[in-house]
C-alpha positions as CSV (number, residue, x, y, z in Angstrom):
1,M,-21.5,40.3,-0.1
2,A,-18.9,38.2,-1.8
3,R,-17.5,37.2,1.6
4,L,-20.9,36.1,2.8
5,I,-21.5,33.9,-0.3
6,F,-18.0,32.4,0.0
7,L,-18.7,31.7,3.7
8,V,-22.0,30.0,3.0
9,V,-20.4,27.9,0.2
10,A,-17.5,26.9,2.5
11,I,-19.8,25.9,5.3
12,A,-22.0,23.8,2.9
13,L,-18.9,22.1,1.5
14,V,-17.6,21.2,5.0
15,Y,-21.0,19.9,6.0
16,W,-21.3,17.8,2.8
17,L,-17.8,16.3,3.3
18,L,-18.5,15.5,7.0
19,R,-21.7,13.7,6.1
20,R,-20.1,11.8,3.3
21,F,-17.3,10.4,5.4
22,R,-19.5,9.6,8.4
23,R,-21.9,7.5,6.3
24,P,-21.9,3.8,7.3
25,P,-20.3,1.3,4.9
26,S,-22.3,0.4,1.9
27,E,-24.3,-2.8,1.7
28,T,-22.1,-4.1,-1.1
29,Q,-19.6,-5.3,1.5
30,N,-22.3,-7.5,3.1
31,S,-21.0,-10.9,4.4
32,S,-23.9,-12.7,2.7
33,Q,-22.3,-12.0,-0.7
34,T,-19.1,-13.8,0.2
35,E,-18.3,-17.3,-0.9
36,D,-16.3,-20.2,0.5
37,M,-12.9,-20.8,-1.1
38,V,-11.5,-24.3,-1.7
39,S,-8.1,-25.6,-2.7
40,C,-7.5,-27.9,-5.6
41,A,-6.4,-31.3,-4.3
42,Y,-4.1,-31.7,-7.3
43,C,-2.2,-28.4,-7.7
44,G,-3.3,-26.4,-4.6
45,L,-4.9,-23.5,-6.5
46,N,-7.5,-21.6,-4.4
47,L,-10.8,-20.9,-6.1
48,P,-14.4,-20.2,-5.2
49,K,-16.4,-23.3,-4.3
50,S,-19.0,-22.6,-7.1
51,E,-16.3,-22.8,-9.8
52,A,-14.6,-25.9,-8.4
53,V,-15.1,-29.5,-9.7
54,S,-15.9,-31.8,-6.8
55,S,-15.3,-35.4,-6.5
56,G,-16.2,-37.0,-3.2
57,N,-14.6,-34.8,-0.5
58,N,-12.0,-33.3,-2.8
59,Y,-12.2,-30.2,-5.0
60,Y,-10.3,-29.6,-8.2
61,C,-9.7,-26.5,-10.3
62,C,-10.5,-28.3,-13.6
63,E,-11.8,-31.6,-14.9
64,A,-8.3,-32.6,-16.1
65,H,-6.9,-32.4,-12.5
66,R,-9.8,-34.4,-11.3
67,R,-9.0,-37.1,-13.8
68,E,-5.3,-37.0,-13.1
69,S,-5.6,-37.6,-9.4
70,K,-8.2,-40.4,-9.7
71,P,-6.7,-43.9,-9.3
72,E,-7.7,-46.1,-12.3
């Protein structure tokens, strides 16, 4: 009887593992959640476009770099 229970548990475990690894990738890796990256025109730092400070066609990592690169 113990062998039968062990065999059923082993088959259930193998079945569960196979289903888990054959599952399609989760939706958290969806491409709609990605964001464009831009490079700071002053120092070259790469950062998400939503966090960048824009001025004309250029993007900056902070307000200080935007002011430094602007001709006065």
